[in-house]
C-alpha positions in Angstrom: -47.8 7.9 5.8 -47.2 5.3 8.5 -50.2 4.0 10.3 -48.6 2.7 13.6 -46.2 4.3 16.0 -43.6 1.6 15.3 -43.8 2.4 11.6 -43.4 6.1 12.4 -40.3 5.3 14.3 -39.0 3.2 11.5 -39.6 6.1 9.0 -37.6 8.5 11.3 -34.7 6.0 11.7 -34.6 5.4 8.0 -34.2 9.0 7.2 -31.4 9.4 9.6 -29.6 6.3 8.2 -30.1 7.4 4.7 -28.6 10.7 5.3 -25.7 9.1 7.1 -25.0 6.6 4.3 -25.4 9.2 1.6 -22.7 11.3 3.4 -20.3 8.4 3.5 -20.9 7.4 -0.2 -20.3 11.1 -1.2 -17.1 11.2 0.7 -15.9 7.9 -0.9 -16.7 9.2 -4.4 -15.0 12.5 -3.8 -11.8 10.6 -2.7 -12.0 8.3 -5.6 -12.0 11.4 -7.9 -9.1 12.9 -6.1 -6.9 9.7 -6.7 -8.0 9.5 -10.4 -7.3 13.1 -11.1 -3.9 12.9 -9.5 -3.0 9.7 -11.4 -4.2 11.2 -14.7 -2.1 14.4 -14.0 1.0 12.3 -13.4 1.3 13.2 -9.8 2.2 9.7 -8.5 3.1 10.7 -5.0 -0.1 12.5 -4.4 -2.1 9.8 -6.0 -0.6 7.2 -3.6 -1.2 9.3 -0.6 -4.8 10.0 -1.7 -5.2 6.2 -2.5 -4.4 5.3 1.1 -7.3 7.5 2.3 -9.5 6.2 -0.3 -8.7 2.5 0.5 -9.5 3.2 4.1 -12.9 4.9 3.3 -13.8 2.1 0.8 -13.0 -0.7 3.4 -15.0 1.1 6.1 -17.9 1.5 3.8 -17.8 -2.1 2.7 -17.4 -3.4 6.2 -20.6 -1.4 7.3 -22.6 -2.6 4.4 -23.0 0.9 2.8 -21.4 -0.5 -0.3 -20.8 -4.2 -1.1 -17.4 -5.6 0.0 -16.7 -6.8 -3.6 -17.6 -3.3 -5.0 -15.0 -1.8 -2.5 -12.4 -4.3 -3.6 -13.1 -3.6 -7.3 -12.8 0.1 -6.8 -9.4 -0.4 -5.0 -8.2 -2.5 -7.7 -9.1 0.0 -10.4 -7.4 2.8 -8.5 -4.2 0.7 -8.1 -4.2 0.0 -11.9 -4.6 3.7 -12.5 -1.7 4.6 -10.3 0.5 1.8 -11.8 -0.3 3.2 -15.3 0.7 6.7 -14.1 4.0 5.3 -12.8 4.7 3.6 -16.1 4.0 6.7 -18.2 6.1 8.9 -15.9 
């Protein structure tokens, strides 16, 4: 329970920001799953189009500090490897 008006405002702001960040993280994770499922199913074209959206979301989240920039880059690299493996097997 905040004791000062400024602490009350901080609490309200943190709740709003937490909800916003959680929505973005959820959208990013959903997009990652779409890419991986398409790659594992062998749908290379679909995986590549979904990857473009995933890369954009990861870069945006990394730039805004919602996830670390290196974590965004690592996820993009893993997705690219999965797509490359799907191409090789197809």
